[in-house]
N, C-alpha and C positions, 0 to 999 in steps of 0.2 A: 422580795427585793425592796419594797418601801417600808418594811417594818422597822427599819433603822432610823427613819426620820422622825423628828419630834413634831409635836403639835404646832410649834412656832414655825418650822420649816413649811408645813402645809399651809399655814396662814400666809406665807410669803408667795406661795405658788398658785393658790386657788383663784387669783385674780386674772390669770392668763386665759385668753380666749382660744389661743392656739395650743391645742393638745401636744403637738410635736415640741413646741417650746417648753411646755410643762414637763414633758418626759425627758427632755435633754437636761433640764436643771435638777430633775429627780436623779437621773442617772449619775451625773457628775457629783452630786451631793453624796450619794451613796458610795460610789467608787473612791472618791477622794476624801471621804469623811469630813465634809465641810461643816463648819459651824454656821449658825444662822447669820452671823455677821459676815462670814466669807461668802455665803450665798447671796446675801443682799448686795455685796460689793460686785459680785459677778453679774447679778441682774442689772445693777446701776450702770456697769460699764458695757451693757448690751452685748454680752459675750455671744449669745446665740445669733443675734442679727449680724455679727461680724463674721460668722462662718460662711464659707463658700457654699453656693447652692448644691454643688455636687456632694458635698459633705453632708448637708442636711438631708439630701435624698438617701444617702447611705444610712444615716441615723433612723430615718423613717422606715426604711427596708430591713433594718436590723442587720445590716451587713457590716463586716469588719472594717474599721478605719485605720488608716495609716497615720503615723505621726504627722506627716506633711498635711494631712486633711485637717487636723485639729489646730493648726497655727491660725490665729485670728488675724484679720486684716487690721493693722494699726490705725488706718485712717477711716474716720466716719464723717461723711459729708452730710451735714444737715442743710436742707434747703429751706431757709426761713422766708426768703423773698420769692417773688414770682418771676425770677429771671430765667430765661430759657437756657442761657449758658452759664456753666459753673466756671468761675475763674478764681485764681489765687488772690486777685486784686479785690479791694473792697472799696467801693465808691460811696461816699456820703452824699446825701441829697440835701 
């Protein structure tokens, strides 16, 4: 399965601590014939992190995924401050 990837693909993936995340990117790289640039873009956009937990579990168990499972969440909330409540408003101090 991974014979199709280049050395540069592996250089991009070797830094992951999470093997499931690494396997996900290997799988999509092979299936979709991603170039290194496309793979970097997917990693940069946190594609794996945006997947639903049920979908991640299906990928780990090697179960068949449906199209709906692979639709990524378009919203990523980064919690940069120590606020307990996440709001759409931003207050300057």
